[in-house]
C-alpha positions, 0 to 999 in steps of 0.5 A: 063473768070474766067482764064482770070481775074485771070491771069490779076490780078496775072500779077499786083501782085494782088492776092486778087482780083484774090481770090475774083473773083473765089469767086463771080464766085462760083470758090471756089476751084480755090480760096482756091488754090490761097489763099494757094499759095500766102499765103494770111491772112483769109484762114481759113475764106475762107475755111469755106465760101467754106464748107458753099457753099458745105452744101448747095449743100449736098457736106457733105464729101467735106465740112468735109474735108474742116473744117478739113483743116481749123482746124475747127474740131468741125464743122467737127465732128458735120457733120460727126456724123449727117452722122452717124446717117443717115446712121443708121436710114435711110440706115441701113448701120451699118459699114458705121455708125461706121466708121463715128462716129469714124471718128467724134471722131477723129475729137473732139480729134484733137479739144482738141489738138488744144485747148491745144496747144493754151492754152499752147501758150497763157495762159502759166501756166493757161492751165487747167483753159483755157481747163475748160472754152473752151474745157470742155464746156458741149457742147463740152464733149457732142459731144466728148462722143456722137461720141465715143458711137456710134462707141462703140454701133455698135460695140457690135451690130456687133460683137454679129451677128458676134458671132452668124454666128460663132456659139458662142451664149453665146458671141453673148447674151452678146454682144446683151445685152450690145448693148441693153443699147445703145438705144439712138444710135441704133434702139430698135427694132433692138436691142431687135430682135437681144437680143430675137434672141441670147437668144432664141438661148442660151435657156435664158428664162428670157431674151428671154421673156424680149426681146419679151415684149419689142419689143410688147410694142414698138409704132414703131413696125408694128401690123403684126410683133407684132402678128408674135412675139407674136406667136413665143414667144408662140411657144418657151415656148409651145415647152419648157413646153411640153418637157419630159425626155431626151429632157428636161434634154437636153435643160437644159444642153445646156442653158446658165447660166450667171456668178455672179460677184461682183461690185469692189465699193459696192460688190453687185452681178450682171450678168458679162455681166452688164456694170454699177452696178445697185446698185451704 
């Protein structure tokens, strides 16, 4: 029935009525196809309505693609960022989450470019003011930072695990410690389990102890796991205290030490893995 109606409207050169018929019958893809083919005005609004329809039916990836075609990059980025968060919290699929965060960041970069182009076209000579008012709004700036922050957090998290498998324990501990600064993106339990593992393997007692203490203090860690962590911590440090002679000397030889570096701004010393000077 839909195809017959479309053919009838197109026969009398009424493409708009054909598109409206497709919309009424929920034939959204066909409506978009006709609107593009006949260069009808308001194509972006039609795509937006189609995206809303897709979201109502949980077809999020298709909605992202439509938002992108409609040049609604910030909306596409928001959906991708939401999917990335779900991939972390619900599925524990960190590689997929990283890809989604990167795609969201790219959408926000496209948004920035379109705002910049609009500024140059419509407000010649006042581009900076236009960008300050529109693109640099707190909400938009926060979304731009959040998307890339998510990708960076997962990069360090996955790199630490890769380093463990490769046997580079020193690099693993450095990556795990950096990743632990992103507890607003990744689950604290996963982060500090990784820190505890890499610190124990690196024989770095200070960070091992801190990681175990942090894990036991977390409210969302199961009681059974807390008991196991406490027992494991006791086993690790009792074994260390019982070492004597050659075994202790060998342990000290293998113990990892961080290099001391100085902040370029204030000159205060800090460890080489620290990404932000605690004194500044």
